[in-house]
C-alpha positions as MATLAB code, in Angstrom:
seq = 'MNKTNRHGLSRSVPADVKREVRQRCGFGCVICGFAFYEYEHFAPDYVDATEHDPKGMTLLCSQCNQKRARGRLSAHSVALANANPKCLERGFASEMFDFHSDPIEIVFAGVTFYNCKHLIVVNERPILSVEPSLGGDSPVMLSGIFCDSVGRETLYITENEWSVDADYWDVDCEGPRITIRSAPRQITLVLRLNSPKGIVIERIDMLFEGVRFIGNKDELKFSFDGIHWRKWIGCSVENCMIGIAISSSHVAANDSIYELEV';
ca = [
      27.882   23.558  -40.515;
      30.751   22.872  -42.275;
      31.452   18.747  -42.698;
      35.613   19.526  -43.275;
      37.698   21.223  -41.649;
      40.656   23.552  -43.322;
      42.358   20.512  -43.773;
      39.857   19.028  -45.454;
      39.239   16.262  -42.374;
      36.081   14.995  -42.576;
      33.768   15.640  -38.966;
      32.922   11.767  -39.501;
      34.985    9.612  -37.443;
      35.656    5.851  -38.749;
      33.775    3.444  -36.793;
      37.108    1.678  -34.763;
      38.347    5.323  -34.131;
      34.956    5.790  -31.759;
      35.117    2.252  -30.194;
      38.282    2.629  -29.197;
      37.760    6.141  -27.601;
      34.758    4.671  -25.650;
      36.410    1.317  -24.157;
      39.657    3.545  -23.163;
      37.320    6.593  -21.350;
      34.611    4.315  -20.168;
      31.909    5.166  -22.138;
      30.753    8.763  -20.795;
      31.927   12.078  -20.105;
      35.794   11.598  -18.851;
      34.940   14.662  -16.662;
      31.233   14.311  -15.186;
      30.606   10.619  -16.131;
      27.340   11.409  -18.172;
      26.862    8.513  -20.374;
      25.682   10.395  -22.979;
      28.568   11.938  -24.992;
      30.041   13.586  -28.049;
      33.638   12.536  -29.686;
      36.118   15.558  -28.780;
      38.950   15.985  -30.349;
      41.934   18.378  -27.871;
      45.717   17.169  -28.703;
      44.588   18.916  -31.428;
      41.605   20.813  -32.055;
      39.416   19.698  -34.666;
      40.053   23.022  -36.471;
      43.877   21.731  -36.997;
      44.104   18.228  -36.967;
      44.936   16.408  -40.358;
      43.458   12.552  -38.852;
      40.978   10.957  -36.472;
      44.195   10.187  -34.072;
      41.834    8.391  -31.217;
      44.950    9.751  -28.468;
      44.761   13.050  -29.439;
      40.143   12.379  -28.654;
      37.844   11.803  -25.893;
      34.639   12.106  -24.689;
      32.670   14.806  -23.223;
      28.739   15.149  -22.548;
      26.651   17.913  -24.753;
      27.454   20.144  -21.729;
      30.915   20.189  -21.268;
      31.652   19.841  -24.340;
      29.589   23.784  -25.130;
      31.964   24.728  -22.351;
      35.084   23.798  -24.560;
      33.919   25.403  -27.725;
      32.977   28.161  -26.217;
      36.239   28.749  -24.263;
      35.080   27.871  -20.653;
      37.040   24.842  -20.378;
      40.359   24.334  -21.752;
      42.551   21.859  -23.789;
      44.203   21.188  -20.601;
      41.424   20.246  -18.417;
      39.899   18.022  -20.850;
      43.963   16.456  -21.225;
      44.036   16.172  -17.892;
      40.464   14.782  -17.263;
      41.274   12.002  -20.349;
      44.557   11.009  -18.447;
      42.239    9.637  -15.745;
      38.476    9.320  -17.419;
      35.675    9.821  -14.805;
      33.975    6.662  -15.687;
      37.268    4.505  -15.163;
      37.786    6.464  -11.281;
      34.271    5.204  -10.376;
      34.096    2.323  -12.430;
      30.555    2.988  -14.442;
      29.054    5.443  -16.837;
      25.356    6.529  -15.959;
      22.298    8.916  -17.037;
      18.990    9.589  -15.629;
      15.602    8.867  -17.934;
      12.673   11.428  -18.567;
       9.914   10.361  -17.929;
       6.480   12.222  -16.843;
       3.987   11.614  -13.886;
       1.643    9.874  -16.233;
       1.956    6.064  -16.973;
       4.873    4.706  -19.238;
       4.726    2.781  -22.279;
       7.666    0.096  -22.587;
       8.115   -1.392  -26.487;
       9.598   -4.812  -25.163;
      10.401   -5.946  -28.514;
       7.551   -7.720  -29.631;
       5.294   -6.912  -26.674;
       4.287   -3.213  -25.793;
       3.323   -2.680  -22.132;
       1.555    0.019  -20.609;
       1.147    1.008  -17.177;
       2.241   -2.768  -15.433;
       3.968   -2.270  -12.271;
       6.492   -5.399  -13.039;
       6.964   -5.743  -16.754;
       8.508   -9.597  -16.824;
       8.828  -12.046  -13.705;
      11.772  -14.697  -14.311;
      11.354  -17.200  -11.677;
       9.709  -14.852   -9.253;
      12.543  -11.848  -10.283;
      11.281   -9.179  -12.409;
      13.302   -7.201  -15.470;
      11.726   -4.876  -15.331;
       9.496   -2.546  -12.725;
       7.686    0.539  -12.945;
       6.408    2.620   -9.608;
       3.975    5.539   -9.955;
       4.413    8.787   -9.750;
       4.658   10.344   -5.918;
       2.524   12.876   -7.173;
       2.681   16.934   -8.751;
       5.320   16.417  -11.302;
       7.015   13.955   -9.970;
       8.496   10.773  -12.872;
       7.305    7.546  -12.731;
      10.076    5.204  -11.389;
      11.898    2.492  -13.481;
      14.051   -0.055  -12.154;
      15.838   -3.457  -13.549;
      18.165   -5.249  -15.145;
      19.803   -5.789  -18.497;
      22.036   -8.784  -19.154;
      23.443  -10.294  -22.410;
      23.361  -14.033  -24.278;
      25.854  -15.538  -21.037;
      24.424  -14.227  -18.049;
      26.666  -11.189  -17.153;
      24.600   -7.602  -15.828;
      25.103   -5.057  -18.623;
      22.924   -2.443  -17.289;
      21.562   -1.190  -14.320;
      18.243    1.188  -14.143;
      17.480    2.157  -10.075;
      14.999    5.022  -10.083;
      15.005    6.230  -13.605;
      19.137    6.420  -13.470;
      20.337    3.733  -15.937;
      24.439    2.947  -15.464;
      26.902    0.896  -17.010;
      29.762   -0.838  -16.129;
      33.271    0.995  -17.444;
      35.009   -2.461  -18.039;
      32.363   -3.452  -20.447;
      33.714   -4.541  -24.542;
      31.351   -1.415  -25.498;
      28.658    1.321  -24.519;
      27.972    2.661  -27.690;
      25.062    5.969  -27.299;
      24.003    7.873  -30.331;
      21.029   10.867  -30.176;
      18.389    8.762  -27.826;
      20.127    5.389  -28.782;
      21.977    3.113  -26.124;
      23.391    0.079  -27.947;
      25.471   -2.963  -26.191;
      27.867   -5.386  -27.061;
      29.447   -7.837  -25.352;
      32.228   -8.683  -28.995;
      32.567   -6.984  -32.576;
      29.202   -7.771  -34.166;
      27.328   -9.291  -30.881;
      24.524   -6.520  -29.881;
      23.391   -7.888  -26.613;
      20.728   -4.575  -26.438;
      19.529   -2.009  -28.375;
      17.518    0.495  -25.713;
      15.858    3.789  -27.962;
      14.574    6.732  -25.441;
      11.363    7.805  -26.084;
      11.157   10.487  -23.551;
       9.069   11.680  -22.019;
       6.648    8.615  -22.627;
       9.165    5.568  -22.018;
      11.167    3.584  -23.637;
      11.988    1.067  -26.527;
      14.015   -2.069  -26.457;
      14.182   -2.424  -30.385;
      17.062   -5.562  -29.611;
      17.651   -7.907  -27.023;
      19.854  -11.004  -26.291;
      19.519  -12.039  -23.023;
      20.286  -14.269  -20.496;
      18.462  -13.882  -17.218;
      17.633  -16.363  -14.236;
      18.247  -19.155  -16.473;
      15.813  -18.040  -19.284;
      17.129  -16.770  -22.568;
      15.469  -14.445  -24.442;
      16.063  -13.024  -28.244;
      14.110   -9.750  -29.883;
      13.973   -7.399  -31.922;
      11.392   -4.672  -33.253;
       8.845   -7.665  -34.647;
       9.068  -10.002  -32.073;
      10.180  -11.101  -28.662;
      10.919  -15.225  -27.564;
      12.349  -17.229  -25.100;
      13.858  -20.587  -24.135;
      14.441  -22.635  -21.241;
      17.053  -24.651  -23.048;
      18.203  -22.704  -26.386;
      16.090  -25.634  -28.564;
      12.235  -25.398  -28.060;
      11.141  -21.152  -28.254;
       7.476  -19.554  -27.360;
       7.119  -15.900  -28.771;
       4.981  -12.645  -29.154;
       4.590  -10.856  -31.975;
       2.140   -7.338  -31.152;
       1.019   -7.947  -28.385;
      -0.275   -5.335  -25.780;
       0.137   -5.902  -21.867;
      -1.988   -2.621  -20.318;
      -2.870   -1.564  -16.544;
      -1.822   -4.644  -14.745;
       0.589   -5.622  -12.143;
       2.634   -7.982  -13.607;
       2.667   -8.194  -17.613;
       4.157  -11.641  -17.866;
       4.811  -14.253  -15.417;
       7.447  -17.228  -16.431;
       8.876  -19.889  -14.129;
      11.006  -22.532  -15.008;
       9.968  -24.808  -12.273;
       6.346  -25.276  -10.402;
       5.371  -22.103   -8.444;
       2.231  -22.656   -5.903;
      -1.203  -20.583   -6.342;
      -0.203  -18.350   -3.377;
       3.143  -17.955   -4.284;
       4.024  -14.242   -2.411;
       4.309  -12.667   -6.095;
       1.140  -13.073   -7.191;
      -0.910  -11.586   -4.521;
      -2.005   -8.526   -5.297;
      -0.467   -5.283   -3.249;
      -3.944   -3.385   -1.481;
];
């Protein structure tokens, strides 16, 4: 593939232009709303472009991008969708995780969970939960929620479908990686797909149920007050109902969340 067009314009789009296009389009394909996308020149097409003008660029999923490349989707139709992006119309961008029917592994910063129903439970509320396969080739089902450093909800997961609000500050999907920013240089979540085996939380800065979590590929730490921290480094949790339970208040020993399901 040529690295430049006939005008010498590189295929590499500047980061600030990409961000402007993402924010304007609601972080997903303007036609179908899928949250994994590619940057598309349509006014004019890339072959005729002399600059990366965000006004003439949009977001298309790989399927819609291929339709455009093969002449099955016109520039006119792309322009109409760009003027009224699907994600802004419905309020969110979404996509499906691809898991198999076997137990999945979720690497949550410094802690690896395998075949756990509830990974981390905070004040009786799970961050992530996994339902086993119903049999045959049906996948396991992941559900949960992520928040940013002030507690605003950022990424929702409902039975393997993940979604992000179209009015958040920035959601960057590139390859298998989802990066969510609450402001310039303020990353709240970096999530990498490891299909079909699971997902990897490479970075997180989250306030959830009054507990602050900060993590990277090496460690996960949490705090109730932002001053005193507890951390996990290289830990592994397998085959359990609840991986880690955190409570900011005393909980009775017979609390329902600790009762095993039969």
